[in-house]
N, C-alpha and C positions, 0 to 999 in steps of 0.2 A: 499673693494667691497661693495657698496652701494645695500641696500636693497630696496624694493618697498615703505616702508614708509618714508625712507630718501628720496629718487628721487622724491616722489610725495611732500614731504615738500618743494623743491629746486624747483619744477615746480610752485608752489601755492607764495612762497617766494623767487624771484629769488636773492633777496638781503640781504636775511635773516642771520640766524645762520650757515646753512648748506653752502651758499655759503662764508661765512666768515671762516669756517673750511677749504674747500675745498683751499682756498688761503693759508691759513697757511702751508697745507701738501703739495700742491703743485698738481696742475691739474694733471701733467702727472702719480703721484702716485695714482689716482682714476681711477676705473674702476665700471661697473655693469654690471648684467649677461644678458644676451637675455632673460632669462626666466624673469628677471623683466622688461625689455623694452617691453616683450609680455604680462606682467599684465596690465603695465600702457596703452599700447597702446589700449588694450580691453577695460579698464575704460574709456579712453577718448572717443572712440566709441559710448560705450554707453551713455556717457552724450550729445552726438552729438552737441558740443561746438566746432567750428571752433577756436576760440580764444585758447581754452585749449590744442586742438589738436597742434595747432601751436607752442603754448609755451613747450609741450612736445617734441616737434621736437626739436626745439631749445636746449633744456636740453641734448636731447639723441646725438646731434650732437657735443657737447662739451665734452661730457663724453666717453671713452672708452667703446663699448659694446662687450663683450666677449662671442665668439660662447661657446656652451656646448659640447666639445670634450672629448674624453679620453684623460686621464684618471679617469675624472667625474664622467661617466657611472661605472666604478669599485669602487670609492669611494661610489657612490649612491648604488649601490648592498648592501655592505658590510654595510653600514651606516642602511640602511632602514631593513633589515634583523636582525641586532642589537638591534636598537630601537623597533621592532615589539616583538623579543623575551623577551625584558625586560618590555612589555607592555608600553610603552612611544612613540607612535608613534608621528610624527608631522604632519601638511598639506603637501600635495602633491608637492605644487609650493615651500613650505619653504625648504622642503627636497632636492629638486632639487637645491635652491641657496645655502643652507649648503655644498651640496656635491662638487658644483662647486668652492664654497672659499676655502674649505679644499683641493681638487685637485690643486688650484694655489696657497696654501700655502697664502692666502689674510685673514685679519681681515675683518670681517663682520661687517659693520656699520649698525645698525639696532634700531629700537625702541621696538622690540619685544623680548626683553632680556629672557623674562621666556620661552618664546616657543624655541628658540635656547640654553638655557640653559643647556637643555637634552643632549647636544651634547659636550661631555667634552672636545675634541680636537679642536673643532671650537672658535677661538678668536674673541671675540664680543665687540664692544664701540658702545654706544649709544651717538649720538651728538645732541640730542634733549633734553637732560638733562641739 
């Protein structure tokens, strides 16, 4: 499951390292969360760049955008409670993305390793290193 910073890099560099890695792994094995798509669409709308919006839509058409459905809500609730209990919360959207990846048993591909490292059960890879 590709996180926001990874899809953003793919939008900016459509033939870059992320595209090459997707080709190695296989496009059919790649997805992103509807939460990520929402964050990116918001960013594109704020920039008011038709070219950026078009490139984003092209990328999102090529990647499966997975809806946030149960049991992701159950995972989110338990995860948020645990992180709050130990005093290590993460950002709201990051928490939704992490719960989504956990619920689907996906590896989360992100450059935000430090943020997501608080979630021990979450498998994380950084394809920008």
